[in-house]
Backbone as CSV, one residue per row, in Angstrom:
resi,resn,N_x,N_y,N_z,CA_x,CA_y,CA_z,C_x,C_y,C_z
1,MET,0.845,-1.183,0.000,0.000,0.000,0.000,0.890,1.246,0.000
2,ILE,0.502,2.252,-0.780,1.225,3.526,-0.818,0.264,4.663,-0.500
3,SER,0.837,5.814,-0.155,0.053,7.025,0.092,0.666,8.172,-0.676
4,ARG,-0.187,9.026,-1.207,0.265,10.251,-1.885,-0.566,11.412,-1.387
5,LYS,0.103,12.494,-1.012,-0.596,13.721,-0.634,-0.683,14.590,-1.876
6,LEU,-1.906,14.999,-2.199,-2.146,15.740,-3.431,-3.014,16.959,-3.183
7,VAL,-2.868,17.925,-4.069,-3.762,19.082,-4.110,-4.516,18.976,-5.431
8,LEU,-5.834,18.931,-5.325,-6.688,18.853,-6.513,-7.389,20.181,-6.713
9,ARG,-7.411,20.662,-7.940,-8.143,21.869,-8.288,-9.199,21.464,-9.319
10,PHE,-10.467,21.596,-8.899,-11.591,21.179,-9.722,-12.129,22.369,-10.508
11,PRO,-12.315,22.210,-11.826,-13.000,23.262,-12.588,-14.451,23.386,-12.098
12,THR,-15.062,24.506,-12.330,-16.417,24.761,-11.825,-17.431,23.705,-12.263
13,HIS,-17.279,23.166,-13.455,-18.265,22.184,-13.938,-18.140,20.811,-13.266
14,LEU,-17.110,20.609,-12.447,-16.930,19.317,-11.776,-17.217,19.335,-10.275
15,VAL,-17.411,20.502,-9.682,-17.531,20.552,-8.217,-18.764,19.825,-7.679
16,ASP,-19.775,19.605,-8.497,-20.973,18.914,-8.006,-21.030,17.445,-8.440
17,LYS,-19.920,16.912,-8.913,-19.854,15.518,-9.360,-19.283,14.632,-8.237
18,PRO,-19.693,13.360,-8.177,-19.224,12.447,-7.125,-17.849,11.843,-7.431
19,ILE,-16.867,12.684,-7.604,-15.538,12.245,-8.023,-14.841,11.413,-6.953
20,ILE,-14.860,11.855,-5.712,-14.185,11.123,-4.638,-14.882,9.776,-4.419
21,TYR,-16.173,9.753,-4.516,-16.930,8.496,-4.414,-16.419,7.491,-5.444
22,ARG,-16.186,7.952,-6.675,-15.696,7.062,-7.729,-14.311,6.519,-7.376
23,LEU,-13.464,7.350,-6.764,-12.131,6.872,-6.362,-12.246,5.723,-5.356
24,VAL,-13.176,5.847,-4.445,-13.378,4.812,-3.428,-13.998,3.566,-4.051
25,LYS,-15.097,3.750,-4.757,-15.875,2.620,-5.295,-15.164,1.906,-6.443
26,ASP,-14.677,2.653,-7.424,-14.116,2.041,-8.633,-12.648,1.638,-8.502
27,TYR,-11.892,2.349,-7.635,-10.455,2.099,-7.549,-10.024,1.546,-6.195
28,ASP,-10.975,1.351,-5.283,-10.702,0.794,-3.955,-9.624,1.602,-3.213
29,LEU,-9.758,2.923,-3.257,-8.794,3.807,-2.610,-9.359,4.363,-1.309
30,VAL,-8.461,4.704,-0.417,-8.818,5.314,0.864,-8.316,6.745,0.816
31,PHE,-9.090,7.678,1.350,-8.648,9.068,1.334,-8.832,9.705,2.692
32,ASN,-7.995,10.672,2.963,-8.067,11.459,4.185,-8.018,12.928,3.767
33,ILE,-9.117,13.651,3.977,-9.172,15.057,3.585,-8.415,15.897,4.610
34,LEU,-7.445,16.658,4.149,-6.665,17.536,5.009,-7.210,18.956,4.992
35,LYS,-7.752,19.365,3.836,-8.343,20.694,3.716,-9.192,20.717,2.452
36,ALA,-10.321,21.417,2.517,-11.189,21.499,1.343,-11.851,22.867,1.265
37,ASP,-12.006,23.345,0.055,-12.736,24.583,-0.212,-13.482,24.365,-1.518
38,ILE,-14.708,23.887,-1.395,-15.505,23.551,-2.570,-16.865,24.215,-2.437
39,SER,-17.203,25.048,-3.399,-18.482,25.759,-3.411,-19.080,25.664,-4.807
40,PRO,-20.402,25.643,-4.910,-21.042,25.619,-6.234,-20.629,26.836,-7.067
41,GLN,-20.470,26.619,-8.342,-20.152,27.679,-9.301,-18.769,28.303,-9.112
42,GLU,-17.881,27.658,-8.343,-16.518,28.162,-8.144,-15.534,27.022,-8.294
43,GLU,-14.264,27.374,-8.561,-13.225,26.353,-8.588,-13.139,25.713,-7.207
44,GLY,-13.002,24.404,-7.146,-12.858,23.701,-5.876,-11.415,23.301,-5.645
45,VAL,-11.001,23.327,-4.387,-9.655,22.900,-4.015,-9.785,21.860,-2.917
46,LEU,-9.135,20.723,-3.113,-9.157,19.647,-2.135,-7.725,19.200,-1.887
47,VAL,-7.321,19.227,-0.626,-6.004,18.744,-0.230,-6.262,17.449,0.519
48,PHE,-5.697,16.348,0.011,-5.968,15.081,0.673,-4.843,14.081,0.465
49,GLU,-4.896,13.033,1.293,-3.960,11.926,1.188,-4.729,10.763,0.593
50,LEU,-4.192,10.182,-0.451,-4.822,9.084,-1.166,-3.982,7.835,-0.934
51,SER,-4.614,6.757,-0.481,-3.883,5.520,-0.171,-4.520,4.335,-0.869
52,GLY,-3.667,3.372,-1.224,-4.148,2.145,-1.843,-3.000,1.398,-2.483
53,GLU,-3.346,0.371,-3.222,-2.324,-0.386,-3.947,-1.731,0.524,-5.026
54,PRO,-0.430,0.394,-5.290,0.226,1.317,-6.240,-0.499,1.463,-7.582
55,GLN,-0.918,0.366,-8.185,-1.596,0.453,-9.481,-2.949,1.155,-9.352
56,ALA,-3.651,0.917,-8.251,-4.949,1.559,-8.037,-4.788,3.068,-7.852
57,VAL,-3.759,3.479,-7.120,-3.498,4.916,-6.928,-3.197,5.565,-8.275
58,GLU,-2.339,4.933,-9.075,-2.002,5.495,-10.384,-3.234,5.559,-11.294
59,SER,-4.065,4.530,-11.251,-5.294,4.524,-12.066,-6.262,5.600,-11.593
60,GLY,-6.374,5.775,-10.289,-7.238,6.817,-9.737,-6.775,8.208,-10.127
61,VAL,-5.474,8.424,-10.080,-4.911,9.727,-10.467,-5.135,9.959,-11.965
62,ALA,-4.981,8.912,-12.771,-5.230,9.041,-14.217,-6.706,9.384,-14.477
63,TYR,-7.609,8.772,-13.724,-9.045,9.080,-13.821,-9.288,10.572,-13.550
64,LEU,-8.675,11.099,-12.484,-8.830,12.516,-12.151,-8.315,13.410,-13.274
65,ARG,-7.148,13.078,-13.799,-6.572,13.883,-14.891,-7.469,13.855,-16.126
66,ASP,-7.995,12.664,-16.443,-8.883,12.537,-17.609,-10.136,13.394,-17.467
67,LEU,-10.589,13.587,-16.232,-11.755,14.437,-15.993,-11.442,15.930,-16.159
68,GLY,-10.171,16.272,-16.092,-9.785,17.676,-16.171,-9.449,18.294,-14.828
69,VAL,-9.257,17.448,-13.817,-8.849,17.931,-12.500,-7.354,18.211,-12.545
70,HIS,-6.958,19.400,-12.102,-5.531,19.740,-12.038,-4.973,19.139,-10.751
71,ILE,-3.933,18.327,-10.887,-3.344,17.620,-9.753,-1.903,18.074,-9.588
72,GLN,-1.556,18.367,-8.346,-0.152,18.681,-8.074,0.241,18.062,-6.754
73,PRO,1.517,17.736,-6.606,1.984,17.200,-5.328,1.789,18.231,-4.223
74,PHE,1.442,17.744,-3.083,1.199,18.566,-1.908,2.379,19.476,-1.596
75,SER,3.578,18.961,-1.759,4.780,19.706,-1.378,4.962,20.996,-2.170
76,GLU,4.308,21.128,-3.301,4.442,22.354,-4.095,3.729,23.543,-3.476
77,ASP,2.812,23.310,-2.533,2.024,24.399,-1.966,2.571,24.959,-0.654
78,VAL,3.466,24.261,-0.007,4.062,24.761,1.235,5.499,25.146,0.913
79,ARG,5.818,26.383,1.217,7.149,26.904,0.852,7.764,27.706,1.981
80,ARG,9.074,27.805,1.934,9.780,28.685,2.861,10.551,29.703,2.029
81,ASP,10.364,30.970,2.343,11.082,32.049,1.673,12.447,32.166,2.351
82,GLU,13.458,31.679,1.674,14.813,31.652,2.248,15.340,33.049,2.574
83,ASP,14.917,34.041,1.818,15.375,35.409,2.079,14.793,35.970,3.373
84,LYS,13.598,35.526,3.742,12.960,36.017,4.963,13.348,35.216,6.204
85,CYS,13.718,33.950,6.023,13.974,33.067,7.166,15.215,33.517,7.945
86,THR,15.031,33.662,9.250,16.145,34.060,10.130,16.686,32.861,10.917
87,HIS,16.126,31.672,10.672,16.543,30.436,11.345,16.409,30.546,12.864
88,CYS,15.338,31.194,13.309,15.110,31.383,14.745,14.648,30.099,15.430
89,GLY,14.024,29.183,14.667,13.602,27.907,15.220,12.216,27.870,15.818
90,VAL,11.497,28.978,15.818,10.143,28.987,16.382,9.252,27.983,15.648
91,CYS,9.377,27.893,14.359,8.554,26.979,13.569,8.822,25.518,13.924
92,VAL,10.057,25.207,14.268,10.446,23.832,14.586,9.658,23.317,15.785
93,VAL,9.514,24.151,16.783,8.791,23.778,17.992,7.320,23.518,17.685
94,MET,6.760,24.242,16.741,5.339,24.142,16.420,5.012,22.988,15.469
95,CYS,5.978,22.488,14.728,5.734,21.487,13.688,5.470,20.106,14.297
96,PRO,4.252,19.558,14.089,3.922,18.271,14.699,4.501,17.051,13.979
97,THR,5.034,17.230,12.772,5.493,16.083,11.992,7.003,16.001,11.815
98,GLY,7.730,17.012,12.255,9.179,17.008,12.053,9.584,17.472,10.669
99,ALA,8.662,18.103,9.937,9.005,18.621,8.611,10.022,19.759,8.723
100,LEU,9.989,20.457,9.849,10.958,21.516,10.122,11.877,21.033,11.244
101,SER,13.168,21.192,11.036,14.123,20.740,12.047,15.346,21.656,12.052
102,ILE,16.086,21.592,13.148,17.302,22.398,13.280,18.513,21.483,13.233
103,ASP,19.456,21.834,12.406,20.748,21.149,12.371,21.568,21.726,13.522
104,ARG,21.818,20.931,14.525,22.475,21.426,15.742,23.923,21.862,15.515
105,THR,24.543,21.430,14.443,25.908,21.901,14.174,25.929,23.286,13.565
106,THR,25.019,23.518,12.603,24.998,24.813,11.921,23.958,25.763,12.497
107,MET,23.002,25.203,13.261,21.862,25.945,13.813,20.980,26.545,12.713
108,LEU,20.943,25.874,11.571,20.086,26.287,10.466,18.831,25.412,10.444
109,VAL,17.706,26.035,10.143,16.437,25.323,10.051,16.316,24.733,8.648
110,SER,15.919,23.458,8.588,15.678,22.839,7.287,14.200,22.449,7.195
111,PHE,13.717,22.358,5.970,12.306,22.051,5.715,12.210,20.860,4.781
112,ASP,11.576,19.777,5.236,11.344,18.582,4.432,9.862,18.553,4.074
113,SER,9.530,19.029,2.883,8.127,19.164,2.489,7.397,17.823,2.402
114,SER,8.125,16.723,2.258,7.464,15.420,2.180,6.835,15.005,3.512
115,LYS,7.281,15.598,4.618,6.707,15.302,5.933,5.598,16.280,6.325
116,CYS,5.433,17.341,5.569,4.492,18.409,5.911,3.046,17.971,5.688
117,ILE,2.173,18.321,6.637,0.738,18.029,6.508,-0.086,19.311,6.343
118,ALA,0.554,20.426,6.138,-0.103,21.720,5.923,-1.044,22.098,7.057
119,CYS,-0.624,21.869,8.278,-1.447,22.240,9.443,-1.417,23.744,9.683
120,GLU,-0.451,24.426,9.094,-0.279,25.870,9.144,0.241,26.389,10.484
121,ALA,0.640,25.508,11.383,1.179,25.950,12.676,2.460,26.768,12.482
122,CYS,3.295,26.390,11.555,4.540,27.121,11.310,4.273,28.508,10.733
123,ILE,3.236,28.614,9.926,2.911,29.892,9.298,2.493,30.911,10.348
124,GLU,1.640,30.479,11.262,1.188,31.375,12.326,2.312,31.726,13.290
125,ALA,3.241,30.798,13.507,4.306,31.005,14.501,5.507,31.780,13.969
126,CYS,5.738,31.779,12.685,6.959,32.343,12.098,7.001,33.869,12.218
127,PRO,7.920,34.402,13.042,7.995,35.868,13.204,8.257,36.633,11.897
128,PRO,9.208,36.198,11.041,9.437,36.967,9.806,8.518,36.578,8.643
129,ARG,7.576,35.667,8.899,6.618,35.209,7.878,7.322,34.554,6.678
130,ALA,8.318,33.719,6.987,9.050,33.027,5.936,8.310,31.807,5.399
131,MET,7.468,31.193,6.247,6.709,30.022,5.814,5.425,30.495,5.131
132,GLN,5.137,29.879,3.983,3.985,30.295,3.195,3.249,29.074,2.660
133,ILE,1.946,29.222,2.500,1.133,28.136,1.951,0.185,28.714,0.914
134,ARG,-0.063,27.920,-0.129,-0.985,28.348,-1.180,-1.861,27.170,-1.547
135,PHE,-3.133,27.228,-1.185,-4.123,26.311,-1.745,-5.286,27.155,-2.175
């Protein structure tokens, strides 16, 4: 079983369709919604983790693309502005997954976007506003 964190952007004509239901029923996939903003007559955004057998996940993602859903890896939406970051470490304390950590030799903060769950705790805590999210 594999998991992929994805950001889906639905065109307005798809927001009222049972797309996630089809992923579950037709592809035997499990999903965990991390964040959603879906309204009638507007572009929908869904941030979620999709889990299942590797071939089923790939088939499910291909189904979404064929429908016209824009898919991007989750890690593309959480960013750190290196010019603003002062490496103060406040974000490290707030991060529940260890996506942000301090190298004790250099005292520099590093960001591993593959561990990030977009909880936004680092964004609220960051004094220079170096952490940014876009969904």
